KELUM-700773 format. One record per residue (C-alpha): residue number from 1; residue in one letter; x, y, z. Coordinates in Angstrom, 3 decimals. Example, Ala and Ser with C-alpha at 12.3 -4.5 7.8 and 13.67 -1.06 7.14 Angstrom:
2
(rec 1; 'A'; (12.300; -4.500; 7.800)),
(rec 2; 'S'; (13.670; -1.060; 7.140)),
! end
This chain:
467
(rec 1; 'M'; (69.481; 87.591; 150.484)),
(rec 2; 'K'; (66.001; 88.726; 149.641)),
(rec 3; 'R'; (67.302; 90.490; 146.610)),
(rec 4; 'A'; (69.098; 87.224; 145.221)),
(rec 5; 'A'; (65.863; 85.138; 145.840)),
(rec 6; 'A'; (63.890; 87.481; 144.031)),
(rec 7; 'L'; (66.273; 87.731; 140.999)),
(rec 8; 'R'; (66.489; 83.957; 140.765)),
(rec 9; 'S'; (62.669; 83.622; 140.723)),
(rec 10; 'A'; (62.312; 86.283; 138.075)),
(rec 11; 'G'; (64.802; 84.468; 135.893)),
(rec 12; 'I'; (67.420; 87.178; 136.032)),
(rec 13; 'G'; (70.702; 85.701; 137.567)),
(rec 14; 'M'; (72.054; 88.064; 140.164)),
(rec 15; 'A'; (75.298; 88.832; 138.145)),
(rec 16; 'A'; (73.135; 89.446; 135.214)),
(rec 17; 'C'; (73.333; 92.811; 136.375)),
(rec 18; 'L'; (76.763; 92.382; 137.667)),
(rec 19; 'S'; (75.646; 93.370; 141.113)),
(rec 20; 'L'; (76.595; 89.979; 142.706)),
(rec 21; 'L'; (76.700; 88.416; 145.932)),
(rec 22; 'P'; (79.546; 86.365; 146.140)),
(rec 23; 'M'; (77.418; 83.067; 147.047)),
(rec 24; 'L'; (76.259; 83.315; 143.383)),
(rec 25; 'G'; (79.726; 82.803; 141.975)),
(rec 26; 'A'; (83.074; 84.246; 143.478)),
(rec 27; 'I'; (85.188; 86.504; 141.530)),
(rec 28; 'P'; (88.755; 85.036; 141.522)),
(rec 29; 'Q'; (90.568; 88.074; 141.790)),
(rec 30; 'A'; (88.464; 89.254; 144.841)),
(rec 31; 'S'; (87.227; 86.681; 147.093)),
(rec 32; 'A'; (86.148; 88.899; 149.960)),
(rec 33; 'A'; (84.519; 92.400; 149.947)),
(rec 34; 'T'; (87.173; 95.267; 149.986)),
(rec 35; 'K'; (86.757; 98.577; 151.258)),
(rec 36; 'H'; (86.194; 101.580; 149.075)),
(rec 37; 'K'; (84.936; 105.294; 149.374)),
(rec 38; 'M'; (81.565; 104.996; 148.248)),
(rec 39; 'V'; (79.618; 107.932; 146.496)),
(rec 40; 'K'; (75.839; 108.102; 145.807)),
(rec 41; 'T'; (75.074; 108.232; 142.171)),
(rec 42; 'A'; (72.140; 108.498; 139.875)),
(rec 43; 'I'; (70.878; 106.516; 136.860)),
(rec 44; 'V'; (68.521; 108.485; 134.689)),
(rec 45; 'L'; (66.313; 106.883; 131.908)),
(rec 46; 'N'; (63.867; 108.932; 129.724)),
(rec 47; 'G'; (64.660; 111.999; 131.775)),
(rec 48; 'K'; (63.707; 110.405; 135.186)),
(rec 49; 'T'; (65.956; 109.102; 138.199)),
(rec 50; 'A'; (65.289; 105.511; 138.047)),
(rec 51; 'T'; (67.705; 104.514; 141.058)),
(rec 52; 'Q'; (70.517; 106.017; 143.080)),
(rec 53; 'P'; (73.299; 103.329; 143.612)),
(rec 54; 'Y'; (76.375; 103.862; 145.292)),
(rec 55; 'G'; (79.697; 103.470; 143.209)),
(rec 56; 'F'; (83.612; 103.835; 143.929)),
(rec 57; 'V'; (86.629; 105.133; 142.041)),
(rec 58; 'S'; (89.535; 102.713; 141.668)),
(rec 59; 'G'; (92.592; 103.121; 139.493)),
(rec 60; 'N'; (90.882; 106.343; 138.202)),
(rec 61; 'T'; (88.067; 104.305; 136.989)),
(rec 62; 'M'; (84.473; 104.534; 138.196)),
(rec 63; 'Y'; (82.944; 101.173; 139.411)),
(rec 64; 'M'; (79.361; 100.726; 139.850)),
(rec 65; 'P'; (76.896; 97.784; 140.745)),
(rec 66; 'I'; (75.436; 97.005; 137.365)),
(rec 67; 'W'; (72.461; 95.013; 138.976)),
(rec 68; 'Y'; (70.698; 98.467; 139.220)),
(rec 69; 'V'; (71.350; 99.305; 135.622)),
(rec 70; 'M'; (69.814; 96.055; 134.417)),
(rec 71; 'N'; (66.754; 96.620; 136.585)),
(rec 72; 'T'; (66.476; 99.950; 134.716)),
(rec 73; 'L'; (67.044; 98.209; 131.448)),
(rec 74; 'Q'; (64.106; 95.964; 132.114)),
(rec 75; 'Q'; (62.047; 98.921; 131.275)),
(rec 76; 'L'; (63.296; 98.814; 127.756)),
(rec 77; 'G'; (62.477; 95.084; 127.497)),
(rec 78; 'I'; (66.124; 94.307; 127.891)),
(rec 79; 'T'; (66.566; 91.076; 130.199)),
(rec 80; 'S'; (69.618; 89.260; 131.201)),
(rec 81; 'T'; (70.927; 85.818; 132.409)),
(rec 82; 'W'; (73.929; 85.232; 134.574)),
(rec 83; 'K'; (75.619; 81.959; 134.888)),
(rec 84; 'N'; (79.531; 80.939; 135.357)),
(rec 85; 'Q'; (80.420; 84.410; 135.497)),
(rec 86; 'I'; (78.537; 85.046; 132.053)),
(rec 87; 'W'; (76.260; 88.105; 131.913)),
(rec 88; 'N'; (74.120; 87.501; 128.798)),
(rec 89; 'M'; (72.096; 90.644; 127.915)),
(rec 90; 'K'; (68.865; 89.478; 125.724)),
(rec 91; 'V'; (67.918; 92.304; 123.414)),
(rec 92; 'P'; (64.521; 92.244; 121.650)),
(rec 93; 'S'; (64.550; 92.157; 117.907)),
(rec 94; 'S'; (63.496; 95.811; 117.541)),
(rec 95; 'F'; (66.985; 96.584; 118.396)),
(rec 96; 'S'; (69.790; 96.398; 116.206)),
(rec 97; 'V'; (73.043; 94.913; 117.470)),
(rec 98; 'D'; (76.587; 96.317; 116.167)),
(rec 99; 'T'; (78.947; 93.331; 116.266)),
(rec 100; 'S'; (81.773; 95.011; 114.384)),
(rec 101; 'D'; (85.197; 95.585; 115.894)),
(rec 102; 'I'; (84.844; 93.429; 118.820)),
(rec 103; 'Q'; (87.996; 93.705; 121.204)),
(rec 104; 'V'; (87.316; 90.999; 123.730)),
(rec 105; 'G'; (90.069; 91.816; 126.093)),
(rec 106; 'K'; (90.860; 89.917; 129.404)),
(rec 107; 'G'; (89.075; 89.406; 132.677)),
(rec 108; 'A'; (86.947; 87.001; 134.656)),
(rec 109; 'I'; (83.671; 88.150; 133.711)),
(rec 110; 'Q'; (82.106; 87.864; 130.381)),
(rec 111; 'L'; (79.736; 90.339; 128.816)),
(rec 112; 'E'; (77.558; 88.898; 126.124)),
(rec 113; 'I'; (74.696; 90.235; 123.870)),
(rec 114; 'N'; (72.265; 87.521; 122.748)),
(rec 115; 'G'; (74.935; 84.933; 123.352)),
(rec 116; 'N'; (77.740; 86.646; 121.695)),
(rec 117; 'L'; (80.772; 87.514; 123.469)),
(rec 118; 'M'; (81.446; 91.293; 123.390)),
(rec 119; 'H'; (83.969; 92.089; 126.325)),
(rec 120; 'K'; (85.815; 90.494; 129.125)),
(rec 121; 'V'; (86.016; 92.382; 132.450)),
(rec 122; 'N'; (87.311; 92.101; 135.874)),
(rec 123; 'G'; (85.193; 93.199; 138.539)),
(rec 124; 'I'; (85.792; 94.318; 142.564)),
(rec 125; 'V'; (83.784; 92.715; 145.137)),
(rec 126; 'A'; (82.674; 95.476; 147.824)),
(rec 127; 'T'; (79.813; 95.880; 150.219)),
(rec 128; 'D'; (76.908; 97.926; 148.890)),
(rec 129; 'P'; (75.807; 100.435; 151.309)),
(rec 130; 'A'; (72.149; 100.110; 150.244)),
(rec 131; 'T'; (72.015; 96.616; 151.265)),
(rec 132; 'G'; (74.958; 95.967; 153.573)),
(rec 133; 'K'; (75.814; 92.954; 151.565)),
(rec 134; 'A'; (78.877; 92.142; 149.212)),
(rec 135; 'T'; (78.158; 92.916; 145.774)),
(rec 136; 'T'; (80.148; 92.826; 142.381)),
(rec 137; 'F'; (80.944; 96.267; 140.943)),
(rec 138; 'V'; (82.478; 96.479; 137.316)),
(rec 139; 'P'; (84.050; 99.438; 135.503)),
(rec 140; 'I'; (81.203; 101.714; 134.236)),
(rec 141; 'W'; (83.120; 102.126; 130.832)),
(rec 142; 'Y'; (82.792; 98.623; 129.747)),
(rec 143; 'T'; (79.242; 98.708; 130.405)),
(rec 144; 'Q'; (78.743; 101.960; 128.398)),
(rec 145; 'Q'; (80.606; 100.120; 125.331)),
(rec 146; 'L'; (78.103; 97.267; 125.966)),
(rec 147; 'L'; (75.106; 99.487; 125.775)),
(rec 148; 'K'; (76.383; 101.369; 122.732)),
(rec 149; 'R'; (76.412; 98.275; 120.710)),
(rec 150; 'V'; (72.521; 98.119; 120.999)),
(rec 151; 'G'; (72.055; 101.935; 120.446)),
(rec 152; 'I'; (71.831; 102.923; 124.006)),
(rec 153; 'S'; (73.948; 106.058; 124.657)),
(rec 154; 'S'; (74.839; 106.264; 128.421)),
(rec 155; 'P'; (77.082; 109.209; 129.251)),
(rec 156; 'W'; (78.412; 109.667; 132.712)),
(rec 157; 'D'; (79.334; 113.178; 134.111)),
(rec 158; 'G'; (80.827; 111.955; 137.337)),
(rec 159; 'K'; (77.660; 111.859; 139.323)),
(rec 160; 'T'; (74.843; 110.959; 136.781)),
(rec 161; 'W'; (74.695; 107.953; 134.485)),
(rec 162; 'T'; (72.081; 108.887; 131.787)),
(rec 163; 'L'; (70.621; 106.127; 129.628)),
(rec 164; 'E'; (69.366; 107.306; 126.329)),
(rec 165; 'P'; (67.403; 104.614; 124.447)),
(rec 166; 'P'; (67.403; 104.173; 120.612)),
(rec 167; 'T'; (64.940; 106.489; 118.882)),
(rec 168; 'T'; (61.818; 104.810; 118.049)),
(rec 169; 'V'; (61.403; 104.197; 114.347)),
(rec 170; 'K'; (58.229; 105.394; 112.537)),
(rec 171; 'P'; (57.153; 103.201; 109.429)),
(rec 172; 'Q'; (57.458; 105.520; 106.334)),
(rec 173; 'P'; (54.680; 105.561; 103.735)),
(rec 174; 'P'; (55.551; 104.044; 100.308)),
(rec 175; 'L'; (56.148; 106.691; 97.756)),
(rec 176; 'P'; (54.067; 106.631; 94.501)),
(rec 177; 'A'; (55.166; 104.594; 91.522)),
(rec 178; 'N'; (56.504; 107.720; 89.673)),
(rec 179; 'E'; (58.808; 109.275; 92.449)),
(rec 180; 'V'; (62.121; 107.924; 93.747)),
(rec 181; 'A'; (63.608; 107.827; 97.110)),
(rec 182; 'K'; (66.688; 109.310; 98.286)),
(rec 183; 'W'; (67.973; 106.037; 99.313)),
(rec 184; 'Q'; (67.313; 104.643; 95.998)),
(rec 185; 'V'; (69.533; 107.428; 94.394)),
(rec 186; 'A'; (72.177; 106.875; 97.079)),
(rec 187; 'K'; (72.189; 103.192; 96.211)),
(rec 188; 'D'; (73.020; 103.966; 92.413)),
(rec 189; 'I'; (75.482; 106.587; 93.354)),
(rec 190; 'L'; (77.464; 104.257; 95.671)),
(rec 191; 'T'; (77.374; 101.464; 92.990)),
(rec 192; 'A'; (78.595; 104.051; 90.328)),
(rec 193; 'F'; (81.526; 105.228; 92.564)),
(rec 194; 'G'; (82.643; 101.581; 93.701)),
(rec 195; 'L'; (81.393; 101.954; 97.248)),
(rec 196; 'S'; (79.836; 99.407; 99.283)),
(rec 197; 'P'; (76.911; 99.530; 101.899)),
(rec 198; 'D'; (78.032; 99.815; 105.471)),
(rec 199; 'T'; (75.675; 97.883; 107.737)),
(rec 200; 'S'; (77.586; 98.418; 110.857)),
(rec 201; 'G'; (76.748; 100.846; 113.683)),
(rec 202; 'T'; (73.567; 101.909; 115.015)),
(rec 203; 'S'; (70.920; 104.272; 113.883)),
(rec 204; 'G'; (69.913; 107.296; 115.610)),
(rec 205; 'Y'; (67.203; 108.313; 113.126)),
(rec 206; 'D'; (63.524; 107.977; 113.603)),
(rec 207; 'D'; (62.703; 106.974; 110.145)),
(rec 208; 'I'; (65.268; 104.174; 109.556)),
(rec 209; 'S'; (66.527; 101.419; 112.007)),
(rec 210; 'A'; (69.932; 99.752; 111.518)),
(rec 211; 'T'; (68.154; 96.416; 110.984)),
(rec 212; 'S'; (66.462; 97.907; 107.747)),
(rec 213; 'T'; (67.692; 96.427; 104.297)),
(rec 214; 'E'; (68.412; 99.946; 103.289)),
(rec 215; 'W'; (70.362; 101.005; 106.374)),
(rec 216; 'G'; (73.668; 99.843; 104.767)),
(rec 217; 'V'; (73.229; 102.186; 101.757)),
(rec 218; 'V'; (71.956; 105.057; 103.777)),
(rec 219; 'H'; (74.695; 104.466; 106.515)),
(rec 220; 'E'; (77.444; 104.575; 103.877)),
(rec 221; 'A'; (76.158; 107.572; 101.946)),
(rec 222; 'I'; (75.798; 109.735; 105.015)),
(rec 223; 'E'; (79.402; 108.585; 106.242)),
(rec 224; 'K'; (80.673; 109.737; 102.752)),
(rec 225; 'S'; (78.750; 113.076; 102.772)),
(rec 226; 'I'; (76.804; 112.089; 99.651)),
(rec 227; 'L'; (73.521; 111.955; 101.622)),
(rec 228; 'T'; (72.877; 114.997; 103.923)),
(rec 229; 'P'; (70.153; 113.922; 106.827)),
(rec 230; 'D'; (67.405; 116.125; 107.404)),
(rec 231; 'S'; (68.384; 116.527; 110.989)),
(rec 232; 'T'; (70.371; 114.604; 113.530)),
(rec 233; 'T'; (67.180; 112.358; 114.359)),
(rec 234; 'H'; (65.838; 112.123; 110.896)),
(rec 235; 'S'; (67.550; 110.786; 107.742)),
(rec 236; 'G'; (65.033; 111.685; 105.024)),
(rec 237; 'A'; (65.920; 108.597; 103.189)),
(rec 238; 'Y'; (62.555; 107.705; 102.283)),
(rec 239; 'E'; (61.388; 111.007; 100.971)),
(rec 240; 'A'; (61.129; 111.640; 97.475)),
(rec 241; 'A'; (64.274; 113.053; 95.630)),
(rec 242; 'D'; (63.833; 116.085; 93.661)),
(rec 243; 'V'; (66.398; 116.971; 90.727)),
(rec 244; 'Q'; (68.390; 119.572; 92.796)),
(rec 245; 'T'; (68.893; 116.979; 95.563)),
(rec 246; 'V'; (70.051; 114.327; 93.166)),
(rec 247; 'D'; (72.506; 117.057; 91.721)),
(rec 248; 'T'; (73.955; 117.852; 95.100)),
(rec 249; 'M'; (74.371; 114.141; 96.003)),
(rec 250; 'L'; (76.387; 113.653; 92.863)),
(rec 251; 'W'; (78.237; 116.869; 93.495)),
(rec 252; 'H'; (79.183; 115.601; 97.063)),
(rec 253; 'A'; (80.108; 112.323; 95.499)),
(rec 254; 'Y'; (82.835; 113.936; 93.529)),
(rec 255; 'G'; (84.174; 115.689; 96.555)),
(rec 256; 'I'; (83.440; 119.118; 95.291)),
(rec 257; 'Q'; (83.781; 121.838; 97.862)),
(rec 258; 'N'; (84.771; 125.074; 95.847)),
(rec 259; 'A'; (81.666; 125.977; 93.620)),
(rec 260; 'D'; (83.215; 129.050; 92.159)),
(rec 261; 'Y'; (85.373; 126.824; 89.866)),
(rec 262; 'Q'; (82.853; 124.339; 88.550)),
(rec 263; 'P'; (80.838; 124.894; 85.572)),
(rec 264; 'G'; (77.553; 126.612; 86.430)),
(rec 265; 'G'; (78.622; 127.338; 90.066)),
(rec 266; 'A'; (76.020; 125.385; 91.764)),
(rec 267; 'P'; (74.747; 121.694; 91.625)),
(rec 268; 'F'; (71.909; 122.113; 89.374)),
(rec 269; 'A'; (73.546; 124.263; 86.802)),
(rec 270; 'W'; (76.755; 122.312; 87.108)),
(rec 271; 'A'; (74.902; 118.963; 86.537)),
(rec 272; 'N'; (73.197; 120.424; 83.258)),
(rec 273; 'A'; (76.627; 121.842; 82.183)),
(rec 274; 'V'; (78.363; 118.421; 82.424)),
(rec 275; 'G'; (75.666; 116.634; 80.910)),
(rec 276; 'L'; (74.133; 114.578; 83.947)),
(rec 277; 'N'; (70.842; 115.770; 84.058)),
(rec 278; 'P'; (68.080; 114.776; 81.681)),
(rec 279; 'Q'; (66.842; 117.314; 78.974)),
(rec 280; 'G'; (64.000; 119.578; 80.290)),
(rec 281; 'V'; (64.032; 118.847; 83.844)),
(rec 282; 'Q'; (63.766; 121.673; 86.494)),
(rec 283; 'A'; (65.489; 121.902; 89.925)),
(rec 284; 'T'; (62.525; 121.333; 91.961)),
(rec 285; 'D'; (61.054; 118.507; 90.022)),
(rec 286; 'L'; (60.436; 115.282; 91.744)),
(rec 287; 'L'; (62.784; 112.711; 89.964)),
(rec 288; 'T'; (61.075; 109.846; 88.412)),
(rec 289; 'P'; (62.188; 106.289; 87.830)),
(rec 290; 'Q'; (62.970; 106.946; 84.338)),
(rec 291; 'E'; (64.749; 110.133; 84.824)),
(rec 292; 'L'; (66.951; 108.384; 87.560)),
(rec 293; 'S'; (67.821; 105.626; 84.917)),
(rec 294; 'Q'; (68.793; 108.244; 82.536)),
(rec 295; 'M'; (71.115; 110.084; 85.044)),
(rec 296; 'V'; (72.764; 106.740; 86.009)),
(rec 297; 'S'; (73.439; 105.878; 82.507)),
(rec 298; 'N'; (74.930; 109.518; 81.788)),
(rec 299; 'L'; (77.061; 109.255; 84.953)),
(rec 300; 'A'; (78.269; 105.835; 83.658)),
(rec 301; 'D'; (79.032; 107.395; 80.222)),
(rec 302; 'N'; (80.839; 110.413; 81.520)),
(rec 303; 'K'; (83.131; 108.029; 83.727)),
(rec 304; 'R'; (84.231; 106.174; 80.712)),
(rec 305; 'G'; (84.422; 109.395; 78.606)),
(rec 306; 'Y'; (81.796; 108.799; 75.843)),
(rec 307; 'H'; (78.102; 108.003; 74.768)),
(rec 308; 'A'; (77.985; 105.196; 72.174)),
(rec 309; 'L'; (75.769; 106.225; 69.300)),
(rec 310; 'G'; (75.846; 103.224; 67.502)),
(rec 311; 'D'; (77.697; 102.089; 64.156)),
(rec 312; 'N'; (81.022; 102.676; 65.639)),
(rec 313; 'Q'; (80.161; 106.336; 66.485)),
(rec 314; 'Y'; (80.829; 107.916; 69.731)),
(rec 315; 'Q'; (79.997; 111.261; 71.550)),
(rec 316; 'I'; (82.849; 112.450; 73.809)),
(rec 317; 'S'; (81.763; 113.049; 77.310)),
(rec 318; 'Y'; (84.397; 115.095; 79.107)),
(rec 319; 'P'; (85.057; 113.320; 82.411)),
(rec 320; 'I'; (83.911; 115.166; 85.514)),
(rec 321; 'E'; (86.388; 116.276; 88.184)),
(rec 322; 'D'; (86.769; 118.961; 90.852)),
(rec 323; 'E'; (87.915; 121.697; 88.388)),
(rec 324; 'A'; (89.193; 123.607; 91.617)),
(rec 325; 'T'; (92.123; 121.150; 91.869)),
(rec 326; 'A'; (92.135; 119.603; 88.402)),
(rec 327; 'T'; (92.122; 122.616; 86.256)),
(rec 328; 'F'; (92.620; 125.880; 88.303)),
(rec 329; 'N'; (94.959; 124.995; 90.927)),
(rec 330; 'G'; (98.134; 127.096; 90.577)),
(rec 331; 'D'; (96.748; 129.292; 87.745)),
(rec 332; 'S'; (98.936; 132.507; 88.434)),
(rec 333; 'I'; (102.291; 133.890; 87.218)),
(rec 334; 'N'; (104.415; 136.081; 89.409)),
(rec 335; 'G'; (101.524; 136.352; 91.743)),
(rec 336; 'Q'; (98.979; 137.466; 89.180)),
(rec 337; 'P'; (96.096; 135.264; 88.686)),
(rec 338; 'F'; (95.017; 134.039; 84.940)),
(rec 339; 'F'; (91.710; 134.780; 85.696)),
(rec 340; 'T'; (90.548; 137.936; 87.903)),
(rec 341; 'S'; (86.800; 137.296; 88.063)),
(rec 342; 'N'; (84.319; 134.513; 88.682)),
(rec 343; 'Q'; (82.928; 135.275; 85.241)),
(rec 344; 'E'; (86.191; 134.794; 83.583)),
(rec 345; 'V'; (86.413; 131.376; 85.271)),
(rec 346; 'Q'; (83.213; 130.355; 84.374)),
(rec 347; 'D'; (83.707; 131.341; 80.686)),
(rec 348; 'A'; (86.896; 129.243; 80.721)),
(rec 349; 'I'; (85.454; 126.194; 82.220)),
(rec 350; 'L'; (82.283; 126.078; 80.312)),
(rec 351; 'Q'; (84.214; 126.433; 77.073)),
(rec 352; 'T'; (86.272; 123.568; 77.975)),
(rec 353; 'Y'; (83.389; 121.114; 78.644)),
(rec 354; 'Q'; (81.490; 122.657; 75.659)),
(rec 355; 'F'; (84.399; 121.912; 73.541)),
(rec 356; 'Y'; (85.136; 118.279; 74.566)),
(rec 357; 'D'; (81.517; 117.263; 74.651)),
(rec 358; 'A'; (81.168; 118.366; 71.152)),
(rec 359; 'I'; (83.718; 115.854; 69.708)),
(rec 360; 'Q'; (82.441; 113.042; 67.726)),
(rec 361; 'V'; (84.532; 110.085; 67.134)),
(rec 362; 'T'; (84.298; 107.288; 64.365)),
(rec 363; 'D'; (86.284; 104.265; 65.038)),
(rec 364; 'E'; (86.332; 101.770; 62.162)),
(rec 365; 'N'; (88.851; 100.150; 59.724)),
(rec 366; 'G'; (92.008; 100.840; 62.189)),
(rec 367; 'M'; (91.408; 104.580; 62.031)),
(rec 368; 'L'; (90.109; 107.111; 64.413)),
(rec 369; 'T'; (88.167; 110.048; 62.718)),
(rec 370; 'L'; (87.345; 112.956; 64.939)),
(rec 371; 'T'; (85.104; 115.849; 64.246)),
(rec 372; 'M'; (85.391; 118.935; 66.714)),
(rec 373; 'P'; (84.923; 122.524; 66.984)),
(rec 374; 'S'; (87.606; 124.466; 65.065)),
(rec 375; 'L'; (87.397; 127.419; 67.538)),
(rec 376; 'G'; (88.249; 129.721; 64.664)),
(rec 377; 'G'; (87.671; 133.424; 65.585)),
(rec 378; 'T'; (87.798; 132.968; 69.260)),
(rec 379; 'E'; (90.348; 133.244; 72.209)),
(rec 380; 'W'; (90.440; 129.580; 72.524)),
(rec 381; 'F'; (92.286; 126.990; 70.459)),
(rec 382; 'S'; (92.978; 123.330; 70.315)),
(rec 383; 'Y'; (96.215; 121.732; 70.159)),
(rec 384; 'S'; (96.746; 118.089; 68.990)),
(rec 385; 'T'; (99.591; 115.663; 69.114)),
(rec 386; 'A'; (99.946; 111.955; 68.193)),
(rec 387; 'L'; (102.725; 109.232; 68.023)),
(rec 388; 'G'; (102.696; 109.821; 64.274)),
(rec 389; 'D'; (101.474; 112.357; 61.697)),
(rec 390; 'I'; (97.876; 113.685; 62.066)),
(rec 391; 'Q'; (95.654; 114.158; 59.025)),
(rec 392; 'Y'; (93.142; 116.962; 59.086)),
(rec 393; 'Q'; (90.541; 118.489; 56.971)),
(rec 394; 'L'; (88.762; 121.788; 57.150)),
(rec 395; 'P'; (85.157; 122.433; 56.084)),
(rec 396; 'G'; (85.027; 122.544; 52.112)),
(rec 397; 'D'; (88.217; 120.652; 51.578)),
(rec 398; 'S'; (88.287; 117.700; 49.450)),
(rec 399; 'T'; (91.502; 116.287; 50.426)),
(rec 400; 'W'; (93.247; 115.577; 53.618)),
(rec 401; 'Q'; (96.479; 117.531; 54.929)),
(rec 402; 'T'; (99.136; 116.169; 57.136)),
(rec 403; 'A'; (100.791; 117.594; 60.199)),
(rec 404; 'D'; (103.305; 116.321; 62.812)),
(rec 405; 'V'; (101.009; 118.624; 65.476)),
(rec 406; 'L'; (97.951; 120.707; 64.853)),
(rec 407; 'D'; (97.678; 124.215; 66.277)),
(rec 408; 'S'; (94.079; 125.329; 65.220)),
(rec 409; 'R'; (95.195; 128.754; 65.324)),
(rec 410; 'E'; (97.274; 128.266; 62.345)),
(rec 411; 'L'; (94.468; 126.741; 60.171)),
(rec 412; 'G'; (92.459; 130.034; 59.742)),
(rec 413; 'A'; (89.124; 128.449; 60.190)),
(rec 414; 'A'; (85.871; 130.508; 60.262)),
(rec 415; 'A'; (83.922; 130.893; 63.466)),
(rec 416; 'N'; (81.477; 128.288; 64.290)),
(rec 417; 'T'; (83.028; 125.615; 61.941)),
(rec 418; 'S'; (84.082; 122.001; 62.555)),
(rec 419; 'L'; (87.703; 120.329; 61.845)),
(rec 420; 'Q'; (88.066; 116.849; 61.263)),
(rec 421; 'I'; (91.153; 114.876; 62.467)),
(rec 422; 'K'; (92.340; 111.320; 61.554)),
(rec 423; 'V'; (94.783; 109.066; 63.102)),
(rec 424; 'P'; (95.579; 105.381; 63.447)),
(rec 425; 'D'; (93.448; 103.852; 66.323)),
(rec 426; 'D'; (96.533; 103.243; 68.205)),
(rec 427; 'S'; (98.230; 106.544; 68.145)),
(rec 428; 'G'; (97.135; 108.011; 71.354)),
(rec 429; 'L'; (95.779; 111.171; 70.156)),
(rec 430; 'T'; (95.882; 114.012; 72.632)),
(rec 431; 'I'; (93.875; 117.063; 72.536)),
(rec 432; 'S'; (94.458; 120.022; 74.543)),
(rec 433; 'V'; (92.044; 123.128; 74.672)),
(rec 434; 'N'; (93.698; 126.558; 75.545)),
(rec 435; 'E'; (92.876; 130.126; 76.066)),
(rec 436; 'M'; (95.021; 133.060; 74.768)),
(rec 437; 'L'; (95.582; 135.584; 77.575)),
(rec 438; 'P'; (97.027; 138.815; 76.179)),
(rec 439; 'Q'; (97.057; 140.435; 79.620)),
(rec 440; 'I'; (99.985; 137.957; 80.703)),
(rec 441; 'G'; (101.400; 137.800; 77.248)),
(rec 442; 'G'; (100.699; 133.807; 76.976)),
(rec 443; 'T'; (98.281; 131.110; 77.029)),
(rec 444; 'V'; (96.778; 128.678; 79.551)),
(rec 445; 'S'; (95.947; 125.113; 79.017)),
(rec 446; 'L'; (92.438; 124.232; 80.374)),
(rec 447; 'G'; (92.218; 120.584; 79.486)),
(rec 448; 'D'; (93.819; 117.420; 78.037)),
(rec 449; 'L'; (92.075; 114.485; 76.598)),
(rec 450; 'E'; (93.702; 111.391; 75.102)),
(rec 451; 'V'; (91.673; 109.352; 72.695)),
(rec 452; 'S'; (92.658; 105.814; 71.409)),
(rec 453; 'S'; (91.451; 102.549; 70.604)),
(rec 454; 'N'; (92.393; 98.948; 71.487)),
(rec 455; 'A'; (90.521; 95.368; 71.485)),
(rec 456; 'N'; (88.476; 96.635; 74.386)),
(rec 457; 'G'; (87.103; 99.501; 72.200)),
(rec 458; 'L'; (87.202; 103.214; 72.555)),
(rec 459; 'Q'; (89.475; 104.601; 75.234)),
(rec 460; 'V'; (89.108; 108.246; 76.668)),
(rec 461; 'Q'; (91.497; 109.422; 79.312)),
(rec 462; 'R'; (91.422; 112.731; 80.967)),
(rec 463; 'I'; (94.702; 114.447; 81.935)),
(rec 464; 'D'; (94.667; 117.093; 84.557)),
(rec 465; 'V'; (96.427; 120.235; 83.780)),
(rec 466; 'A'; (96.540; 121.893; 87.040)),
(rec 467; 'E'; (100.041; 122.112; 88.591)),
! end
C-alpha cells in the first residue's frame, strides 16, 4: 500500500501507469487477481535500464504493469492522472501530439493524451511478483501506439521494452535576406502542383519539430519525395537552397526517374533545357528570392503552356512531362529501337522542346497567327492539322496560301527560316514534330501540341505520343 500512498501524494493516480491496485477502481472484467506465468522484463530509456518489471503473455499478447513505464516517462517531463479508469497522460508543450486517424476501440480503460481520448483497452488484474500486490496489467501494444503519438518510439523484442524519446530540436539560425531556405522552395512547389501541407505525424529530425509552422510543408514534401532529407535525423529544411537542389526538387515533383530520356539528362541541365531556370544561373549558386520568384513564374507558365508577352502575343512553353513515358515508351518496331544511343535520344527530345518553345502566337480578331521554325534542311519536320483549312506563308511571300493539312517537308523552306500559320482561333490547330528515320524506313512522332483560343484566352494542350 505504500506505493499507492506515494502516488497519490505525488498527484499521479495509481492507474496513471495502469499498474493499479484494485482498491483504486476495480476492473469490471477482472474483479480478482488471476494467475499468469510471470517473466522478468526490462524497460530501457536513453540506453540505460530504468526498471525491470514482471509481465506475462495472454492471448498471444504481452501484458505489462504500465505503472513502471509511467514512472520512467516522468524523466521526460510526462506526468499522468488516473480517475474513473481514465489514464490521462499530460505531455509538455515541447512535444508534438499526433491526433490523426484515431481508432478508439472498446474496453473498460480509457487512454488519453492531454484530455483527448486515443484508445480504449481492457486490462487484467494479476499479482505483481515485485510487490506481492494485485495490479492491473494492460497489453503493451496499445501503450506503444499511445507513446508513438507523442513521438516516443518503444520497440519490444520479447524481453526488453526500449523507450526512445523524440529528437531534441535545435533552433536554426535565420538565413541572410538574399538566400532562400529549402522549405520555402518546397512550399512554392507544393502550391504549383496542387499539393497541401501535411501536419500529421511526428518529426524525427533535429532541426524541425511537428509543432513548427513549416512542418506541414516539410512533411508533405518529404512524403512526396520532393525534398530529400540530409539524413534520417536532419531534414535540412532550413538550409539555403542552391540552384541544383531546387532543380532536383522540381525533377522529383514531376516524378522523373529515368534521366536518360529527359532533355539535358540531369536536373540542372534539364531545368535549363525546359526553361525553368533563370538565365545565367550556375548549378552551385545559392538561389535568391528574386530567382525563386522567376522560377515559380516559369513553372506556372509552363503548366499553362505559354508566356504572355503582351499585346495579345504569346511564347509557347512546351509543357513538361516525364519523357520516358510520354514520348519514348514503345519506340521500337519489330524489336528494333528507333534510337540506338543516348545521344540520339537527347538530340530528338532537345529538338522537340526547342521547336515548340520557339513558337510565337498572336491571338486577335478571331484568328491565331503562329510563327514557328520551318525545320527546312533537317531530318525533322512539322505536320499541322485543324478543323478547317490552314493558311500559311513562307519568308518572302506576299500572299497567304491555303492547305487542308500542312507538312513542312513539302514547303521547300531553307534552313533556319520561319513559317507562319493562320487559323480561326476556335479551329483547334494541332502541331506535331517528327523525325525521319531512314534506318527503319519511316518517321517517328516526337510531340503533339494543340493550340486554340476561347473566352478564357489562349489554350495550349500537350498530347502524349507514346504508346
